[in-house]
Biotite code that builds the C-alpha atoms (Angstrom):
import biotite.structure as struc

atoms = struc.array([
    struc.Atom([178.591, 88.363, 159.414], chain_id="A", res_id=1, res_name="UNK", atom_name="CA", element="C"),
    struc.Atom([176.026, 85.815, 158.521], chain_id="A", res_id=2, res_name="UNK", atom_name="CA", element="C"),
    struc.Atom([172.763, 86.519, 156.888], chain_id="A", res_id=3, res_name="UNK", atom_name="CA", element="C"),
    struc.Atom([170.711, 86.160, 159.845], chain_id="A", res_id=4, res_name="UNK", atom_name="CA", element="C"),
    struc.Atom([172.985, 88.626, 161.866], chain_id="A", res_id=5, res_name="UNK", atom_name="CA", element="C"),
    struc.Atom([172.961, 91.312, 159.111], chain_id="A", res_id=6, res_name="UNK", atom_name="CA", element="C"),
    struc.Atom([168.800, 91.138, 159.254], chain_id="A", res_id=7, res_name="UNK", atom_name="CA", element="C"),
    struc.Atom([169.217, 91.593, 162.839], chain_id="A", res_id=8, res_name="UNK", atom_name="CA", element="C"),
    struc.Atom([171.809, 94.538, 162.514], chain_id="A", res_id=9, res_name="UNK", atom_name="CA", element="C"),
    struc.Atom([169.134, 96.265, 159.678], chain_id="A", res_id=10, res_name="UNK", atom_name="CA", element="C"),
    struc.Atom([166.118, 95.623, 162.012], chain_id="A", res_id=11, res_name="UNK", atom_name="CA", element="C"),
    struc.Atom([168.244, 97.388, 164.782], chain_id="A", res_id=12, res_name="UNK", atom_name="CA", element="C"),
    struc.Atom([169.011, 100.321, 162.442], chain_id="A", res_id=13, res_name="UNK", atom_name="CA", element="C"),
    struc.Atom([165.366, 100.341, 161.286], chain_id="A", res_id=14, res_name="UNK", atom_name="CA", element="C"),
    struc.Atom([164.101, 100.680, 164.571], chain_id="A", res_id=15, res_name="UNK", atom_name="CA", element="C"),
    struc.Atom([166.345, 103.383, 165.688], chain_id="A", res_id=16, res_name="UNK", atom_name="CA", element="C"),
    struc.Atom([165.401, 105.376, 162.440], chain_id="A", res_id=17, res_name="UNK", atom_name="CA", element="C"),
    struc.Atom([161.873, 104.799, 163.014], chain_id="A", res_id=18, res_name="UNK", atom_name="CA", element="C"),
    struc.Atom([162.124, 106.070, 166.875], chain_id="A", res_id=19, res_name="UNK", atom_name="CA", element="C"),
    struc.Atom([164.247, 109.213, 165.533], chain_id="A", res_id=20, res_name="UNK", atom_name="CA", element="C"),
    struc.Atom([161.525, 110.276, 163.073], chain_id="A", res_id=21, res_name="UNK", atom_name="CA", element="C"),
    struc.Atom([158.923, 109.892, 165.741], chain_id="A", res_id=22, res_name="UNK", atom_name="CA", element="C"),
    struc.Atom([160.999, 112.170, 167.688], chain_id="A", res_id=23, res_name="UNK", atom_name="CA", element="C"),
    struc.Atom([161.165, 114.734, 164.885], chain_id="A", res_id=24, res_name="UNK", atom_name="CA", element="C"),
    struc.Atom([157.603, 114.257, 164.174], chain_id="A", res_id=25, res_name="UNK", atom_name="CA", element="C"),
    struc.Atom([156.882, 115.223, 168.075], chain_id="A", res_id=26, res_name="UNK", atom_name="CA", element="C"),
    struc.Atom([159.211, 118.204, 167.731], chain_id="A", res_id=27, res_name="UNK", atom_name="CA", element="C"),
    struc.Atom([157.729, 119.330, 164.851], chain_id="A", res_id=28, res_name="UNK", atom_name="CA", element="C"),
    struc.Atom([154.400, 119.349, 166.251], chain_id="A", res_id=29, res_name="UNK", atom_name="CA", element="C"),
    struc.Atom([155.463, 121.366, 169.251], chain_id="A", res_id=30, res_name="UNK", atom_name="CA", element="C"),
    struc.Atom([156.915, 124.140, 167.031], chain_id="A", res_id=31, res_name="UNK", atom_name="CA", element="C"),
    struc.Atom([153.913, 124.215, 165.068], chain_id="A", res_id=32, res_name="UNK", atom_name="CA", element="C"),
    struc.Atom([151.718, 124.874, 168.049], chain_id="A", res_id=33, res_name="UNK", atom_name="CA", element="C"),
    struc.Atom([154.471, 127.562, 169.034], chain_id="A", res_id=34, res_name="UNK", atom_name="CA", element="C"),
    struc.Atom([154.057, 129.103, 165.911], chain_id="A", res_id=35, res_name="UNK", atom_name="CA", element="C"),
    struc.Atom([150.541, 129.415, 166.199], chain_id="A", res_id=36, res_name="UNK", atom_name="CA", element="C"),
    struc.Atom([150.918, 131.351, 169.346], chain_id="A", res_id=37, res_name="UNK", atom_name="CA", element="C"),
    struc.Atom([153.031, 133.672, 167.408], chain_id="A", res_id=38, res_name="UNK", atom_name="CA", element="C"),
    struc.Atom([151.304, 134.036, 164.348], chain_id="A", res_id=39, res_name="UNK", atom_name="CA", element="C"),
    struc.Atom([152.227, 137.527, 163.388], chain_id="A", res_id=40, res_name="UNK", atom_name="CA", element="C"),
    struc.Atom([155.904, 137.128, 163.835], chain_id="A", res_id=41, res_name="UNK", atom_name="CA", element="C"),
    struc.Atom([155.594, 133.677, 162.139], chain_id="A", res_id=42, res_name="UNK", atom_name="CA", element="C"),
    struc.Atom([154.146, 135.171, 159.144], chain_id="A", res_id=43, res_name="UNK", atom_name="CA", element="C"),
    struc.Atom([156.516, 137.946, 159.137], chain_id="A", res_id=44, res_name="UNK", atom_name="CA", element="C"),
    struc.Atom([159.558, 135.433, 159.627], chain_id="A", res_id=45, res_name="UNK", atom_name="CA", element="C"),
    struc.Atom([158.474, 133.508, 156.815], chain_id="A", res_id=46, res_name="UNK", atom_name="CA", element="C"),
    struc.Atom([158.032, 136.072, 154.366], chain_id="A", res_id=47, res_name="UNK", atom_name="CA", element="C"),
    struc.Atom([161.619, 137.518, 155.104], chain_id="A", res_id=48, res_name="UNK", atom_name="CA", element="C"),
    struc.Atom([163.219, 133.881, 154.936], chain_id="A", res_id=49, res_name="UNK", atom_name="CA", element="C"),
    struc.Atom([161.152, 133.167, 151.889], chain_id="A", res_id=50, res_name="UNK", atom_name="CA", element="C"),
    struc.Atom([162.541, 136.276, 150.134], chain_id="A", res_id=51, res_name="UNK", atom_name="CA", element="C"),
    struc.Atom([166.110, 135.095, 151.518], chain_id="A", res_id=52, res_name="UNK", atom_name="CA", element="C"),
    struc.Atom([165.731, 131.706, 150.535], chain_id="A", res_id=53, res_name="UNK", atom_name="CA", element="C"),
    struc.Atom([164.541, 132.485, 146.688], chain_id="A", res_id=54, res_name="UNK", atom_name="CA", element="C"),
    struc.Atom([167.392, 135.133, 146.454], chain_id="A", res_id=55, res_name="UNK", atom_name="CA", element="C"),
    struc.Atom([170.057, 132.398, 147.280], chain_id="A", res_id=56, res_name="UNK", atom_name="CA", element="C"),
    struc.Atom([169.955, 130.698, 143.830], chain_id="A", res_id=57, res_name="UNK", atom_name="CA", element="C"),
    struc.Atom([170.440, 134.115, 141.851], chain_id="A", res_id=58, res_name="UNK", atom_name="CA", element="C"),
    struc.Atom([173.782, 134.108, 143.680], chain_id="A", res_id=59, res_name="UNK", atom_name="CA", element="C"),
    struc.Atom([175.383, 131.209, 141.694], chain_id="A", res_id=60, res_name="UNK", atom_name="CA", element="C"),
    struc.Atom([175.402, 130.351, 138.126], chain_id="A", res_id=61, res_name="UNK", atom_name="CA", element="C"),
    struc.Atom([173.339, 127.197, 137.462], chain_id="A", res_id=62, res_name="UNK", atom_name="CA", element="C"),
    struc.Atom([176.117, 124.843, 135.927], chain_id="A", res_id=63, res_name="UNK", atom_name="CA", element="C"),
    struc.Atom([174.907, 121.476, 134.841], chain_id="A", res_id=64, res_name="UNK", atom_name="CA", element="C"),
    struc.Atom([177.180, 118.522, 135.965], chain_id="A", res_id=65, res_name="UNK", atom_name="CA", element="C"),
    struc.Atom([179.081, 116.406, 133.945], chain_id="A", res_id=66, res_name="UNK", atom_name="CA", element="C"),
    struc.Atom([177.771, 113.580, 135.907], chain_id="A", res_id=67, res_name="UNK", atom_name="CA", element="C"),
    struc.Atom([174.570, 111.880, 134.547], chain_id="A", res_id=68, res_name="UNK", atom_name="CA", element="C"),
    struc.Atom([171.801, 113.471, 136.572], chain_id="A", res_id=69, res_name="UNK", atom_name="CA", element="C"),
    struc.Atom([168.002, 113.905, 136.240], chain_id="A", res_id=70, res_name="UNK", atom_name="CA", element="C"),
    struc.Atom([165.988, 117.070, 135.147], chain_id="A", res_id=71, res_name="UNK", atom_name="CA", element="C"),
    struc.Atom([164.678, 116.960, 138.741], chain_id="A", res_id=72, res_name="UNK", atom_name="CA", element="C"),
    struc.Atom([168.176, 117.588, 139.847], chain_id="A", res_id=73, res_name="UNK", atom_name="CA", element="C"),
    struc.Atom([169.297, 113.765, 140.827], chain_id="A", res_id=74, res_name="UNK", atom_name="CA", element="C"),
    struc.Atom([172.574, 112.624, 140.669], chain_id="A", res_id=75, res_name="UNK", atom_name="CA", element="C"),
    struc.Atom([171.888, 109.389, 138.894], chain_id="A", res_id=76, res_name="UNK", atom_name="CA", element="C"),
    struc.Atom([173.922, 106.028, 139.887], chain_id="A", res_id=77, res_name="UNK", atom_name="CA", element="C"),
    struc.Atom([173.096, 102.442, 138.677], chain_id="A", res_id=78, res_name="UNK", atom_name="CA", element="C"),
    struc.Atom([170.752, 101.585, 135.895], chain_id="A", res_id=79, res_name="UNK", atom_name="CA", element="C"),
    struc.Atom([168.342, 98.961, 137.095], chain_id="A", res_id=80, res_name="UNK", atom_name="CA", element="C"),
    struc.Atom([164.594, 98.750, 136.250], chain_id="A", res_id=81, res_name="UNK", atom_name="CA", element="C"),
    struc.Atom([163.277, 100.167, 139.619], chain_id="A", res_id=82, res_name="UNK", atom_name="CA", element="C"),
    struc.Atom([163.811, 103.580, 140.084], chain_id="A", res_id=83, res_name="UNK", atom_name="CA", element="C"),
    struc.Atom([164.473, 105.099, 143.559], chain_id="A", res_id=84, res_name="UNK", atom_name="CA", element="C"),
    struc.Atom([164.619, 108.858, 144.165], chain_id="A", res_id=85, res_name="UNK", atom_name="CA", element="C"),
    struc.Atom([166.363, 110.056, 147.670], chain_id="A", res_id=86, res_name="UNK", atom_name="CA", element="C"),
    struc.Atom([166.067, 113.497, 148.933], chain_id="A", res_id=87, res_name="UNK", atom_name="CA", element="C"),
    struc.Atom([169.150, 114.341, 151.497], chain_id="A", res_id=88, res_name="UNK", atom_name="CA", element="C"),
    struc.Atom([170.913, 116.896, 153.331], chain_id="A", res_id=89, res_name="UNK", atom_name="CA", element="C"),
    struc.Atom([174.081, 116.391, 154.527], chain_id="A", res_id=90, res_name="UNK", atom_name="CA", element="C"),
    struc.Atom([173.524, 118.132, 157.939], chain_id="A", res_id=91, res_name="UNK", atom_name="CA", element="C"),
    struc.Atom([170.515, 116.233, 158.465], chain_id="A", res_id=92, res_name="UNK", atom_name="CA", element="C"),
    struc.Atom([171.044, 113.555, 161.363], chain_id="A", res_id=93, res_name="UNK", atom_name="CA", element="C"),
    struc.Atom([168.300, 111.433, 160.529], chain_id="A", res_id=94, res_name="UNK", atom_name="CA", element="C"),
    struc.Atom([169.346, 111.263, 157.008], chain_id="A", res_id=95, res_name="UNK", atom_name="CA", element="C"),
    struc.Atom([172.809, 109.918, 158.286], chain_id="A", res_id=96, res_name="UNK", atom_name="CA", element="C"),
    struc.Atom([170.764, 107.075, 160.296], chain_id="A", res_id=97, res_name="UNK", atom_name="CA", element="C"),
    struc.Atom([169.019, 106.420, 157.161], chain_id="A", res_id=98, res_name="UNK", atom_name="CA", element="C"),
    struc.Atom([172.456, 105.604, 155.252], chain_id="A", res_id=99, res_name="UNK", atom_name="CA", element="C"),
    struc.Atom([173.594, 103.801, 158.146], chain_id="A", res_id=100, res_name="UNK", atom_name="CA", element="C"),
    struc.Atom([170.654, 101.579, 157.630], chain_id="A", res_id=101, res_name="UNK", atom_name="CA", element="C"),
    struc.Atom([170.568, 101.338, 154.118], chain_id="A", res_id=102, res_name="UNK", atom_name="CA", element="C"),
    struc.Atom([173.553, 102.029, 152.519], chain_id="A", res_id=103, res_name="UNK", atom_name="CA", element="C"),
    struc.Atom([175.013, 98.664, 152.174], chain_id="A", res_id=104, res_name="UNK", atom_name="CA", element="C"),
    struc.Atom([171.755, 97.217, 150.774], chain_id="A", res_id=105, res_name="UNK", atom_name="CA", element="C"),
    struc.Atom([171.619, 100.193, 148.187], chain_id="A", res_id=106, res_name="UNK", atom_name="CA", element="C"),
    struc.Atom([174.979, 99.454, 147.295], chain_id="A", res_id=107, res_name="UNK", atom_name="CA", element="C"),
    struc.Atom([174.152, 95.622, 146.757], chain_id="A", res_id=108, res_name="UNK", atom_name="CA", element="C"),
    struc.Atom([171.079, 96.478, 144.601], chain_id="A", res_id=109, res_name="UNK", atom_name="CA", element="C"),
    struc.Atom([173.325, 99.143, 142.531], chain_id="A", res_id=110, res_name="UNK", atom_name="CA", element="C"),
    struc.Atom([175.887, 96.574, 141.995], chain_id="A", res_id=111, res_name="UNK", atom_name="CA", element="C"),
    struc.Atom([173.263, 93.513, 140.977], chain_id="A", res_id=112, res_name="UNK", atom_name="CA", element="C"),
    struc.Atom([171.628, 96.297, 138.333], chain_id="A", res_id=113, res_name="UNK", atom_name="CA", element="C"),
    struc.Atom([168.572, 96.099, 140.185], chain_id="A", res_id=114, res_name="UNK", atom_name="CA", element="C"),
    struc.Atom([167.692, 99.732, 140.818], chain_id="A", res_id=115, res_name="UNK", atom_name="CA", element="C"),
    struc.Atom([168.398, 103.453, 139.255], chain_id="A", res_id=116, res_name="UNK", atom_name="CA", element="C"),
    struc.Atom([168.900, 105.504, 142.451], chain_id="A", res_id=117, res_name="UNK", atom_name="CA", element="C"),
    struc.Atom([168.782, 109.244, 141.977], chain_id="A", res_id=118, res_name="UNK", atom_name="CA", element="C"),
    struc.Atom([170.420, 111.174, 144.752], chain_id="A", res_id=119, res_name="UNK", atom_name="CA", element="C"),
    struc.Atom([169.010, 114.645, 145.400], chain_id="A", res_id=120, res_name="UNK", atom_name="CA", element="C"),
    struc.Atom([171.346, 116.479, 147.799], chain_id="A", res_id=121, res_name="UNK", atom_name="CA", element="C"),
    struc.Atom([169.410, 119.370, 149.020], chain_id="A", res_id=122, res_name="UNK", atom_name="CA", element="C"),
    struc.Atom([170.048, 122.437, 151.234], chain_id="A", res_id=123, res_name="UNK", atom_name="CA", element="C"),
    struc.Atom([167.026, 122.763, 153.498], chain_id="A", res_id=124, res_name="UNK", atom_name="CA", element="C"),
    struc.Atom([169.335, 122.843, 156.947], chain_id="A", res_id=125, res_name="UNK", atom_name="CA", element="C"),
    struc.Atom([171.542, 125.741, 155.454], chain_id="A", res_id=126, res_name="UNK", atom_name="CA", element="C"),
    struc.Atom([169.842, 127.987, 158.158], chain_id="A", res_id=127, res_name="UNK", atom_name="CA", element="C"),
    struc.Atom([171.478, 125.520, 160.788], chain_id="A", res_id=128, res_name="UNK", atom_name="CA", element="C"),
    struc.Atom([175.014, 126.108, 160.202], chain_id="A", res_id=129, res_name="UNK", atom_name="CA", element="C"),
    struc.Atom([175.664, 129.758, 161.712], chain_id="A", res_id=130, res_name="UNK", atom_name="CA", element="C"),
    struc.Atom([175.628, 131.126, 158.476], chain_id="A", res_id=131, res_name="UNK", atom_name="CA", element="C"),
    struc.Atom([178.301, 128.815, 156.403], chain_id="A", res_id=132, res_name="UNK", atom_name="CA", element="C"),
    struc.Atom([175.700, 127.253, 154.134], chain_id="A", res_id=133, res_name="UNK", atom_name="CA", element="C"),
    struc.Atom([177.157, 123.694, 155.093], chain_id="A", res_id=134, res_name="UNK", atom_name="CA", element="C"),
    struc.Atom([174.677, 121.708, 153.487], chain_id="A", res_id=135, res_name="UNK", atom_name="CA", element="C"),
    struc.Atom([175.023, 123.735, 150.110], chain_id="A", res_id=136, res_name="UNK", atom_name="CA", element="C"),
    struc.Atom([178.576, 123.556, 150.312], chain_id="A", res_id=137, res_name="UNK", atom_name="CA", element="C"),
    struc.Atom([178.613, 119.674, 151.107], chain_id="A", res_id=138, res_name="UNK", atom_name="CA", element="C"),
    struc.Atom([176.013, 119.112, 148.629], chain_id="A", res_id=139, res_name="UNK", atom_name="CA", element="C"),
    struc.Atom([178.199, 120.986, 145.821], chain_id="A", res_id=140, res_name="UNK", atom_name="CA", element="C"),
    struc.Atom([181.340, 119.044, 146.869], chain_id="A", res_id=141, res_name="UNK", atom_name="CA", element="C"),
    struc.Atom([179.070, 115.710, 146.661], chain_id="A", res_id=142, res_name="UNK", atom_name="CA", element="C"),
    struc.Atom([178.116, 116.974, 143.007], chain_id="A", res_id=143, res_name="UNK", atom_name="CA", element="C"),
    struc.Atom([181.545, 117.358, 142.304], chain_id="A", res_id=144, res_name="UNK", atom_name="CA", element="C"),
    struc.Atom([182.510, 113.894, 143.230], chain_id="A", res_id=145, res_name="UNK", atom_name="CA", element="C"),
    struc.Atom([179.603, 112.496, 141.118], chain_id="A", res_id=146, res_name="UNK", atom_name="CA", element="C"),
    struc.Atom([181.566, 113.896, 138.094], chain_id="A", res_id=147, res_name="UNK", atom_name="CA", element="C"),
    struc.Atom([184.454, 111.771, 138.889], chain_id="A", res_id=148, res_name="UNK", atom_name="CA", element="C"),
    struc.Atom([182.097, 108.681, 139.068], chain_id="A", res_id=149, res_name="UNK", atom_name="CA", element="C"),
    struc.Atom([178.985, 107.096, 140.439], chain_id="A", res_id=150, res_name="UNK", atom_name="CA", element="C"),
    struc.Atom([180.899, 105.453, 142.922], chain_id="A", res_id=151, res_name="UNK", atom_name="CA", element="C"),
    struc.Atom([183.171, 108.383, 144.169], chain_id="A", res_id=152, res_name="UNK", atom_name="CA", element="C"),
    struc.Atom([179.865, 109.870, 144.805], chain_id="A", res_id=153, res_name="UNK", atom_name="CA", element="C"),
    struc.Atom([178.604, 107.210, 147.034], chain_id="A", res_id=154, res_name="UNK", atom_name="CA", element="C"),
    struc.Atom([181.823, 106.851, 148.894], chain_id="A", res_id=155, res_name="UNK", atom_name="CA", element="C"),
    struc.Atom([182.128, 110.589, 149.412], chain_id="A", res_id=156, res_name="UNK", atom_name="CA", element="C"),
    struc.Atom([178.486, 110.674, 150.475], chain_id="A", res_id=157, res_name="UNK", atom_name="CA", element="C"),
    struc.Atom([179.332, 107.982, 152.868], chain_id="A", res_id=158, res_name="UNK", atom_name="CA", element="C"),
    struc.Atom([182.256, 109.701, 154.141], chain_id="A", res_id=159, res_name="UNK", atom_name="CA", element="C"),
    struc.Atom([180.213, 113.031, 154.382], chain_id="A", res_id=160, res_name="UNK", atom_name="CA", element="C"),
    struc.Atom([177.860, 111.366, 156.911], chain_id="A", res_id=161, res_name="UNK", atom_name="CA", element="C"),
    struc.Atom([180.658, 109.522, 158.952], chain_id="A", res_id=162, res_name="UNK", atom_name="CA", element="C"),
    struc.Atom([182.277, 113.202, 159.692], chain_id="A", res_id=163, res_name="UNK", atom_name="CA", element="C"),
    struc.Atom([178.688, 114.761, 159.824], chain_id="A", res_id=164, res_name="UNK", atom_name="CA", element="C"),
    struc.Atom([178.629, 118.018, 162.012], chain_id="A", res_id=165, res_name="UNK", atom_name="CA", element="C"),
    struc.Atom([176.197, 118.972, 164.559], chain_id="A", res_id=166, res_name="UNK", atom_name="CA", element="C"),
    struc.Atom([173.029, 120.958, 163.650], chain_id="A", res_id=167, res_name="UNK", atom_name="CA", element="C"),
    struc.Atom([173.498, 124.705, 164.762], chain_id="A", res_id=168, res_name="UNK", atom_name="CA", element="C"),
    struc.Atom([177.339, 124.544, 164.432], chain_id="A", res_id=169, res_name="UNK", atom_name="CA", element="C"),
    struc.Atom([179.237, 126.147, 161.804], chain_id="A", res_id=170, res_name="UNK", atom_name="CA", element="C"),
    struc.Atom([179.611, 122.750, 160.028], chain_id="A", res_id=171, res_name="UNK", atom_name="CA", element="C"),
    struc.Atom([183.179, 121.531, 158.393], chain_id="A", res_id=172, res_name="UNK", atom_name="CA", element="C"),
    struc.Atom([185.273, 124.170, 156.437], chain_id="A", res_id=173, res_name="UNK", atom_name="CA", element="C"),
    struc.Atom([185.816, 124.033, 152.832], chain_id="A", res_id=174, res_name="UNK", atom_name="CA", element="C"),
    struc.Atom([189.532, 122.599, 153.684], chain_id="A", res_id=175, res_name="UNK", atom_name="CA", element="C"),
    struc.Atom([188.120, 119.976, 155.850], chain_id="A", res_id=176, res_name="UNK", atom_name="CA", element="C"),
    struc.Atom([185.801, 118.995, 153.004], chain_id="A", res_id=177, res_name="UNK", atom_name="CA", element="C"),
    struc.Atom([188.741, 118.598, 150.679], chain_id="A", res_id=178, res_name="UNK", atom_name="CA", element="C"),
    struc.Atom([190.688, 116.722, 152.821], chain_id="A", res_id=179, res_name="UNK", atom_name="CA", element="C"),
    struc.Atom([187.589, 113.876, 153.229], chain_id="A", res_id=180, res_name="UNK", atom_name="CA", element="C"),
    struc.Atom([187.476, 113.797, 149.741], chain_id="A", res_id=181, res_name="UNK", atom_name="CA", element="C"),
    struc.Atom([191.341, 113.462, 148.765], chain_id="A", res_id=182, res_name="UNK", atom_name="CA", element="C"),
    struc.Atom([192.504, 111.558, 151.884], chain_id="A", res_id=183, res_name="UNK", atom_name="CA", element="C"),
    struc.Atom([189.394, 109.191, 152.336], chain_id="A", res_id=184, res_name="UNK", atom_name="CA", element="C"),
    struc.Atom([187.908, 108.785, 149.005], chain_id="A", res_id=185, res_name="UNK", atom_name="CA", element="C"),
    struc.Atom([190.976, 109.216, 146.918], chain_id="A", res_id=186, res_name="UNK", atom_name="CA", element="C"),
    struc.Atom([189.483, 112.164, 144.766], chain_id="A", res_id=187, res_name="UNK", atom_name="CA", element="C"),
    struc.Atom([192.000, 114.562, 142.864], chain_id="A", res_id=188, res_name="UNK", atom_name="CA", element="C"),
    struc.Atom([192.987, 117.706, 142.233], chain_id="A", res_id=189, res_name="UNK", atom_name="CA", element="C"),
    struc.Atom([190.402, 118.218, 139.298], chain_id="A", res_id=190, res_name="UNK", atom_name="CA", element="C"),
    struc.Atom([187.576, 117.454, 142.042], chain_id="A", res_id=191, res_name="UNK", atom_name="CA", element="C"),
    struc.Atom([189.365, 119.993, 144.514], chain_id="A", res_id=192, res_name="UNK", atom_name="CA", element="C"),
    struc.Atom([189.531, 122.649, 141.796], chain_id="A", res_id=193, res_name="UNK", atom_name="CA", element="C"),
    struc.Atom([185.357, 121.894, 141.385], chain_id="A", res_id=194, res_name="UNK", atom_name="CA", element="C"),
    struc.Atom([184.966, 122.486, 145.187], chain_id="A", res_id=195, res_name="UNK", atom_name="CA", element="C"),
    struc.Atom([186.920, 125.510, 145.334], chain_id="A", res_id=196, res_name="UNK", atom_name="CA", element="C"),
    struc.Atom([185.415, 127.073, 142.331], chain_id="A", res_id=197, res_name="UNK", atom_name="CA", element="C"),
    struc.Atom([181.958, 126.503, 144.098], chain_id="A", res_id=198, res_name="UNK", atom_name="CA", element="C"),
    struc.Atom([181.047, 124.907, 140.708], chain_id="A", res_id=199, res_name="UNK", atom_name="CA", element="C"),
    struc.Atom([177.728, 123.324, 141.452], chain_id="A", res_id=200, res_name="UNK", atom_name="CA", element="C"),
    struc.Atom([176.131, 125.670, 144.360], chain_id="A", res_id=201, res_name="UNK", atom_name="CA", element="C"),
    struc.Atom([173.758, 127.115, 142.344], chain_id="A", res_id=202, res_name="UNK", atom_name="CA", element="C"),
    struc.Atom([172.469, 123.875, 141.091], chain_id="A", res_id=203, res_name="UNK", atom_name="CA", element="C"),
    struc.Atom([171.948, 122.205, 144.171], chain_id="A", res_id=204, res_name="UNK", atom_name="CA", element="C"),
    struc.Atom([170.065, 125.383, 145.275], chain_id="A", res_id=205, res_name="UNK", atom_name="CA", element="C"),
    struc.Atom([167.875, 125.473, 141.968], chain_id="A", res_id=206, res_name="UNK", atom_name="CA", element="C"),
    struc.Atom([167.412, 121.735, 143.266], chain_id="A", res_id=207, res_name="UNK", atom_name="CA", element="C"),
    struc.Atom([166.161, 122.667, 146.547], chain_id="A", res_id=208, res_name="UNK", atom_name="CA", element="C"),
    struc.Atom([163.929, 125.010, 145.326], chain_id="A", res_id=209, res_name="UNK", atom_name="CA", element="C"),
    struc.Atom([162.603, 122.195, 142.846], chain_id="A", res_id=210, res_name="UNK", atom_name="CA", element="C"),
    struc.Atom([162.198, 119.519, 145.470], chain_id="A", res_id=211, res_name="UNK", atom_name="CA", element="C"),
    struc.Atom([160.492, 121.555, 148.106], chain_id="A", res_id=212, res_name="UNK", atom_name="CA", element="C"),
    struc.Atom([157.994, 123.245, 145.594], chain_id="A", res_id=213, res_name="UNK", atom_name="CA", element="C"),
    struc.Atom([157.125, 121.147, 142.596], chain_id="A", res_id=214, res_name="UNK", atom_name="CA", element="C"),
    struc.Atom([158.920, 118.058, 144.218], chain_id="A", res_id=215, res_name="UNK", atom_name="CA", element="C"),
    struc.Atom([156.453, 118.198, 147.133], chain_id="A", res_id=216, res_name="UNK", atom_name="CA", element="C"),
    struc.Atom([159.504, 117.261, 149.598], chain_id="A", res_id=217, res_name="UNK", atom_name="CA", element="C"),
    struc.Atom([158.859, 118.602, 153.186], chain_id="A", res_id=218, res_name="UNK", atom_name="CA", element="C"),
    struc.Atom([161.821, 117.410, 154.972], chain_id="A", res_id=219, res_name="UNK", atom_name="CA", element="C"),
    struc.Atom([164.891, 114.818, 155.040], chain_id="A", res_id=220, res_name="UNK", atom_name="CA", element="C"),
    struc.Atom([165.491, 112.031, 154.221], chain_id="A", res_id=221, res_name="UNK", atom_name="CA", element="C"),
    struc.Atom([162.528, 111.814, 151.679], chain_id="A", res_id=222, res_name="UNK", atom_name="CA", element="C"),
    struc.Atom([162.529, 108.156, 149.748], chain_id="A", res_id=223, res_name="UNK", atom_name="CA", element="C"),
    struc.Atom([160.333, 107.427, 146.676], chain_id="A", res_id=224, res_name="UNK", atom_name="CA", element="C"),
    struc.Atom([160.018, 104.424, 144.579], chain_id="A", res_id=225, res_name="UNK", atom_name="CA", element="C"),
    struc.Atom([159.044, 104.558, 141.252], chain_id="A", res_id=226, res_name="UNK", atom_name="CA", element="C"),
    struc.Atom([157.519, 107.903, 141.848], chain_id="A", res_id=227, res_name="UNK", atom_name="CA", element="C"),
    struc.Atom([155.535, 106.878, 144.962], chain_id="A", res_id=228, res_name="UNK", atom_name="CA", element="C"),
    struc.Atom([156.668, 108.638, 148.367], chain_id="A", res_id=229, res_name="UNK", atom_name="CA", element="C"),
    struc.Atom([157.552, 106.299, 151.154], chain_id="A", res_id=230, res_name="UNK", atom_name="CA", element="C"),
    struc.Atom([155.530, 106.785, 153.922], chain_id="A", res_id=231, res_name="UNK", atom_name="CA", element="C"),
    struc.Atom([157.444, 104.817, 156.712], chain_id="A", res_id=232, res_name="UNK", atom_name="CA", element="C"),
    struc.Atom([161.328, 105.063, 156.073], chain_id="A", res_id=233, res_name="UNK", atom_name="CA", element="C"),
    struc.Atom([161.671, 101.921, 158.242], chain_id="A", res_id=234, res_name="UNK", atom_name="CA", element="C"),
    struc.Atom([159.676, 100.094, 155.483], chain_id="A", res_id=235, res_name="UNK", atom_name="CA", element="C"),
    struc.Atom([162.103, 101.362, 152.928], chain_id="A", res_id=236, res_name="UNK", atom_name="CA", element="C"),
    struc.Atom([164.263, 98.065, 152.202], chain_id="A", res_id=237, res_name="UNK", atom_name="CA", element="C"),
    struc.Atom([161.242, 95.743, 152.149], chain_id="A", res_id=238, res_name="UNK", atom_name="CA", element="C"),
    struc.Atom([159.446, 98.092, 149.699], chain_id="A", res_id=239, res_name="UNK", atom_name="CA", element="C"),
    struc.Atom([162.189, 98.487, 147.382], chain_id="A", res_id=240, res_name="UNK", atom_name="CA", element="C"),
    struc.Atom([162.961, 94.784, 147.491], chain_id="A", res_id=241, res_name="UNK", atom_name="CA", element="C"),
    struc.Atom([159.213, 94.064, 146.714], chain_id="A", res_id=242, res_name="UNK", atom_name="CA", element="C"),
    struc.Atom([159.309, 96.273, 143.758], chain_id="A", res_id=243, res_name="UNK", atom_name="CA", element="C"),
    struc.Atom([162.760, 94.564, 142.203], chain_id="A", res_id=244, res_name="UNK", atom_name="CA", element="C"),
    struc.Atom([160.716, 91.215, 142.539], chain_id="A", res_id=245, res_name="UNK", atom_name="CA", element="C"),
    struc.Atom([157.816, 92.198, 140.867], chain_id="A", res_id=246, res_name="UNK", atom_name="CA", element="C"),
    struc.Atom([159.853, 94.231, 138.025], chain_id="A", res_id=247, res_name="UNK", atom_name="CA", element="C"),
])
């Protein structure tokens, strides 16, 4: 595929991403008006959800990964001068579209030494996996992959999105998460043990608490370039490239 064809494909993917985000924004607006009409129920529900959500981090010990990570719960990939932070949820369909649109470009920036990407696997969609906490389980497995290496983390993340379950389903089982890692990515028994022991569940849950609090993240995917949030993810590649050119 030539350079012009790749640019055309990226433009199409970015446009699809823009349309999906617009649809999500309309959906959130509808939900907002519905919630205003049921304020008493909403307040009670949010209080209960907040108590439940805050208690989740107490269920698991917060274990620091062996991989390079930030103090804001990001898995660090690359060592370039431009710092990119990506907040993703493995059950988020828009995150999947974001990865489809930009993963090849991100990989090329990393390979060229142009960027440092901090991936923050958060778990805000656990509530949409019928009680199985799929977002948490997938994120924990991905951090286990990061312990095996940066490329293994990237490859496993892409494999998770390629096998992404639908929202409001039970998600993939732990056995399926392990099969994807071992069969598709080539991860080994050490990684399998890390997944089975739920080693990083507490860490990703703590990261979610930080992201949705001090981190200011209100949805996924959220991208930041050198600390500045990207307002329109369809412009992500152009904004990162501009930062690289200016560095």
